[in-house]
Structures are given as C-alpha cells and as structure tokens.
C-alpha positions, 0 to 999 in steps of 0.5 A: 450215429446208428440207432437200433429199434425193434418190434413185431409184425404180423402178416395177412393176405398172402397170395401166391401164384406159380410162375411156370409149371405148378408142382414141379421142383425146382419151381418159382412163384411170386407172392404179394403180402400185407404186413402190419408193423408195431414197435419201433416201426409203425406201419398198419398195412405194408405193400410187399412182393416176393419172388420165391425159388422152391428147391424142395417141398417147403424149402427154398429162398426168396427176394422181395421189396416192401413199401412201408408207410408210417413211422420209425421211432416217431418220425413219419414218412415212407421207405422201401426194404429190399429183403432176401431170405431162406425157408424150410419146414421150421421157418424163415430167416430174412435179412433186409436193407433200406433201399437207398434214396427211398425215404420220404418225409421225416425218413428222408435220408434213411439208411439201415439194415436188419433181420427177422426170423419166423418159426412156423406157428408164431402169430407175430414175428420179431424184427430188428432194424439198425438205421441212421438218419 
C-alpha cells in the first residue's frame, strides 16, 4: 500500500564548478549541495551532487543523486534519491525517485517517487514523497 508524506527542506552550502569554458552557452557545471529535511522525511544534512546543463542565462536542466540519512515517517535508515528537473528565472521543478535497493535499516526495501517546486525567494521548499515499504 502506498503512503504519501510531505514536509519541507532547506538548502545550504551550494558549491558549483563549471565543466569546460565558463560563461559560454550552452554549458555544463557540477554542484554539491547540503539539504536539511523536516516533516515526513527527517534528515539533518544530506549529501547531494548535480550535473547542470545551462541552455540560457538562468535556464536549463539538471540531474543528481542525493543521499539521505535519517527517517521516513519515523522509520530510521538511509536511501538515495535520483533527481531530474528544470529551472528558469522563476524557479525550479524537480521529480525524483528512490534508487532501487538503496534503502538501509528500517528503510530497507523502500521504493517511491515524488517532487518539489521551488520559487526564487522561498526560504524552504515543500516536497511530496509517495512510497512503499
């Protein structure tokens, strides 16, 4: 049976490095980010890495992996999210899925998917995860 959980996350420590010539379009970059989740997912400091394709100034798409260690609705463990999204001057849209087989501890066997939408200027981002254990 699928369970839907929600909450919010905040991001910090965004570090981005260009891959190839900086300032050109199109261009690619890689970034590392630390997120903190509250609500259905409790994870104080995730480890996240993105590959970003800029197709214009502040426009593009990205893919990434995020390691979350903490709890989902009170069940403790760790798991990895595979993320893909797009962004423009207004914000970011992202879909994600749990990497099969990545759940540990009380999250062993976790499957699921979700999404978030960030608007520039927001101090936290609402997420939705639908999962099965």
